[in-house]
C-alpha positions as CSV (number, residue, x, y, z in Angstrom):
1,M,13.4,47.4,93.0
2,T,11.7,47.8,96.5
3,A,8.1,46.1,97.2
4,E,6.2,47.3,93.8
5,I,8.2,50.7,93.2
6,E,11.1,51.3,91.0
7,T,13.9,53.2,93.4
8,S,17.3,54.7,93.3
9,E,19.9,55.2,96.0
10,D,20.9,59.1,96.0
11,A,23.4,61.1,98.4
12,V,22.6,64.0,100.1
13,L,24.2,66.4,102.8
14,G,27.2,66.1,100.7
15,G,27.2,62.6,100.7
16,R,26.9,62.2,104.6
17,L,23.3,60.8,104.1
18,R,22.2,57.7,101.2
19,L,18.5,57.8,100.5
20,R,16.6,55.1,98.7
21,Q,14.0,56.7,97.2
22,P,11.0,56.2,94.4
23,L,12.2,57.2,90.9
24,K,8.7,58.7,89.7
25,G,6.5,60.8,92.0
26,H,7.9,63.2,95.0
27,R,11.9,63.1,95.2
28,V,13.5,64.4,98.1
29,G,14.2,68.3,97.8
30,H,15.8,71.1,99.6
31,D,12.8,71.7,101.8
32,A,13.6,68.3,103.7
33,I,17.1,69.4,104.4
34,L,16.3,73.0,105.4
35,L,13.4,71.8,107.5
36,A,16.5,69.5,109.4
37,A,18.7,72.4,109.6
38,A,16.3,74.9,111.3
39,T,15.4,72.0,113.7
40,G,17.1,72.3,117.1
41,A,17.6,68.9,119.2
42,Q,19.9,67.5,121.8
43,A,21.0,64.0,123.1
44,G,18.5,62.2,124.9
45,E,15.6,63.9,123.6
46,H,12.4,62.4,121.3
47,A,12.0,64.1,118.1
48,V,8.7,63.1,115.7
49,D,8.8,63.6,111.9
50,L,5.6,64.0,110.6
51,G,4.9,63.2,106.9
52,A,8.3,61.7,106.8
53,G,8.3,60.2,103.1
54,V,11.6,58.2,103.1
55,G,12.9,60.0,106.0
56,A,15.1,62.5,104.4
57,A,14.8,65.1,107.4
58,G,14.4,63.0,110.5
59,L,17.7,61.0,109.4
60,A,19.0,64.0,108.5
61,L,18.3,65.3,112.1
62,A,19.4,62.3,113.8
63,S,22.8,62.0,111.9
64,R,23.5,65.4,113.2
65,V,22.5,64.7,116.7
66,G,23.9,61.7,118.2
67,G,21.7,60.2,121.1
68,L,18.5,61.9,119.7
69,Q,15.4,59.2,119.3
70,V,13.6,59.8,115.9
71,T,9.9,58.5,115.0
72,L,9.2,58.8,111.6
73,V,5.3,59.0,110.9
74,E,4.2,58.2,107.3
75,I,0.9,57.3,105.5
76,D,2.1,55.6,102.5
77,P,3.4,51.9,103.2
78,L,5.8,51.6,100.7
79,L,7.4,54.7,101.7
80,C,7.5,53.4,105.2
81,R,9.6,50.6,104.0
82,L,11.8,52.9,102.0
83,A,12.4,54.8,105.5
84,A,13.1,51.9,107.6
85,E,15.2,50.6,105.0
86,N,17.0,54.3,104.9
87,A,17.6,54.2,108.6
88,R,19.3,50.7,108.3
89,L,21.6,52.0,105.4
90,N,22.7,55.2,107.5
91,R,23.1,52.6,110.5
92,L,20.5,54.9,112.3
93,D,18.0,52.0,112.7
94,D,18.9,51.8,116.6
95,R,18.0,55.1,117.2
96,V,14.7,55.7,114.4
97,R,11.7,53.9,114.1
98,V,8.6,54.2,111.5
99,I,4.9,54.3,112.2
100,E,2.7,53.6,109.5
101,G,-0.1,56.1,109.6
102,G,-2.1,59.2,108.8
103,V,-1.1,62.4,111.0
104,A,-4.7,62.9,112.2
105,Q,-5.0,59.5,113.7
106,I,-1.1,59.2,115.3
107,G,-2.3,60.0,118.6
108,A,-3.2,56.5,118.9
109,R,-0.1,55.4,118.5
110,L,2.0,58.0,120.3
111,A,1.5,59.2,123.2
112,G,0.5,62.6,124.0
113,G,3.8,64.7,125.5
114,S,6.0,62.5,124.3
115,A,7.9,64.5,122.1
116,D,10.6,67.3,122.7
117,R,10.6,68.3,119.1
118,V,8.0,67.5,116.2
119,L,9.3,68.5,112.5
120,M,6.8,68.4,109.6
121,N,6.7,69.4,105.6
122,P,3.0,69.1,105.4
123,P,1.6,69.1,101.7
124,F,1.0,72.7,101.2
125,N,0.3,73.0,97.4
126,D,-3.1,74.8,96.8
127,P,-5.0,72.4,93.9
128,A,-6.8,75.8,93.1
129,R,-3.9,77.9,92.0
130,Q,-1.3,75.3,91.3
131,N,-1.1,72.1,89.0
132,V,-2.1,68.8,90.7
133,S,0.1,66.1,89.8
134,P,-1.5,63.0,88.2
135,D,0.9,60.6,90.1
136,A,-1.3,59.6,93.2
137,R,1.9,59.7,95.9
138,R,3.2,63.1,94.3
139,R,-0.2,64.2,94.9
140,L,-0.7,62.9,98.6
141,A,2.7,64.5,99.2
142,H,2.3,67.8,97.6
143,V,-1.2,69.1,97.9
144,A,-3.2,70.3,100.8
145,A,-6.5,70.4,101.9
146,D,-8.1,72.9,103.8
147,D,-7.9,71.6,107.2
148,T,-4.1,70.3,106.2
149,L,-2.2,73.0,108.8
150,R,-5.0,72.6,111.4
151,V,-4.8,69.1,111.4
152,W,-1.1,68.8,111.9
153,T,-0.2,71.8,113.8
154,E,-3.2,70.2,116.4
155,A,-1.7,66.9,116.0
156,A,2.0,68.4,117.1
157,A,0.4,70.3,119.9
158,R,-0.9,66.8,121.3
159,L,2.5,65.1,120.7
160,L,4.7,67.7,122.5
161,R,5.4,68.1,126.1
162,A,5.2,71.6,127.5
163,D,7.8,73.9,126.1
164,G,8.5,71.4,123.1
165,T,9.2,72.5,119.9
166,L,7.6,72.3,116.6
167,T,9.7,73.5,112.9
168,L,7.4,73.4,109.7
169,I,8.6,74.4,106.3
170,W,5.4,76.1,104.2
171,R,4.8,78.2,101.3
172,A,6.2,81.9,102.1
173,D,2.6,83.4,100.5
174,G,1.1,81.1,103.0
175,L,2.7,82.6,106.3
176,P,-0.7,84.4,107.6
177,D,-2.4,80.9,107.7
178,V,0.6,79.3,109.5
179,L,0.6,82.0,111.8
180,A,-3.3,81.4,112.5
181,A,-2.7,77.8,112.8
182,L,-0.4,78.2,115.5
183,Q,-2.2,81.0,117.5
184,R,-3.9,78.6,119.9
185,E,-1.4,76.3,121.2
186,F,1.9,77.9,120.3
187,G,4.2,81.0,120.8
188,A,7.5,82.2,120.5
189,V,7.3,82.0,117.0
190,A,10.4,82.7,115.0
191,V,10.3,82.7,111.0
192,L,13.1,82.3,108.4
193,P,12.3,83.3,104.9
194,V,14.1,81.2,101.8
195,H,14.4,82.8,98.5
196,P,15.6,81.5,95.4
197,R,18.4,84.2,94.9
198,E,19.2,87.3,95.7
199,G,16.5,90.1,95.1
200,A,13.5,87.7,94.3
201,P,10.6,87.2,97.0
202,P,10.8,83.9,98.9
203,I,9.5,80.8,98.0
204,R,9.4,79.1,101.3
205,V,9.5,79.8,105.5
206,L,10.9,77.9,108.0
207,V,9.0,78.3,111.1
208,R,10.1,77.6,114.7
209,A,7.4,77.6,117.9
210,A,7.2,76.6,121.4
211,K,4.3,74.6,122.9
212,G,2.5,77.1,125.5
213,A,5.1,79.9,125.1
214,A,4.2,83.7,125.2
215,A,6.9,85.4,123.7
216,P,6.5,87.8,120.6
217,L,7.1,87.0,117.0
218,R,10.9,87.2,115.8
219,N,11.7,87.7,112.1
220,C,15.2,85.6,111.4
221,Q,17.6,86.5,108.6
222,A,16.7,85.2,105.6
223,L,18.6,82.7,103.6
224,Y,19.1,83.1,99.7
225,L,19.9,79.9,98.0
226,N,21.3,81.5,95.2
227,D,23.3,84.9,94.8
228,S,22.3,87.2,91.9
229,G,24.2,85.6,89.2
230,G,22.4,82.5,89.7
231,R,25.4,80.6,91.7
232,P,24.5,78.8,94.9
233,S,25.1,80.7,97.8
234,E,27.9,80.3,100.6
235,A,25.0,80.2,102.9
236,A,23.1,77.3,101.1
237,E,25.9,75.4,100.5
238,A,26.9,75.2,104.1
239,V,23.3,74.1,104.8
240,L,22.8,71.8,102.0
241,R,25.8,69.9,101.3
242,E,27.9,70.4,104.7
243,G,25.2,69.8,106.9
244,K,25.3,73.3,108.9
245,T,22.4,74.3,111.1
246,L,20.2,77.4,110.5
247,T,19.3,80.2,112.8
248,L,16.2,78.3,114.1
249,A,18.4,75.5,115.3
250,A,19.7,77.5,118.1
251,L,16.6,79.3,119.5
């Protein structure tokens, strides 16, 4: 038991990372691991994970890139405590810190231009089109407001140094909204679609963009989570279980 919520301790990345997380509400899934795998970083850099939850994406990135400093930003105080516990549990607390606060206000806590990388998995469910969870924490993690993309991309732009990179994951059908939100501050946009299986339309897009860059849009080879028979694909298993990176991380 942590604070006021019952938790479980779960292994992800084939056991490479252990996470304590609430038994009820939002649970860590593929999105966080895919986001980390799409984020390029180097030792000595500073990465900021916005809306970090229990820290899955930021900790997965820190575990892969030795010498990387990571800041986890989360608005829910109970999830912040779990994120800090998870950093200690995985022996990453010497390089990972947790800041409690909302994305729109993070500029008061972190200096502008202080990040080399920003990664984020914003709430992206449309309440007009999808059922809204009665669980408050799950609703906060999943449901987007009308200005979510604008607020989060503007926060990322403030935090990033010139040419710093932003990596995010969003609904595939919302890609035009993502591109519109990035247009003012970012360029060199690269898009990687994620399909549930062969022959099915994409359900997610991973997007990488560089602050102030001017290169044109680039489309990357899609990732298929399962083959046509419903079995996990080799490419997905390499990322989700073996800790391999995606094309976007090398750009």
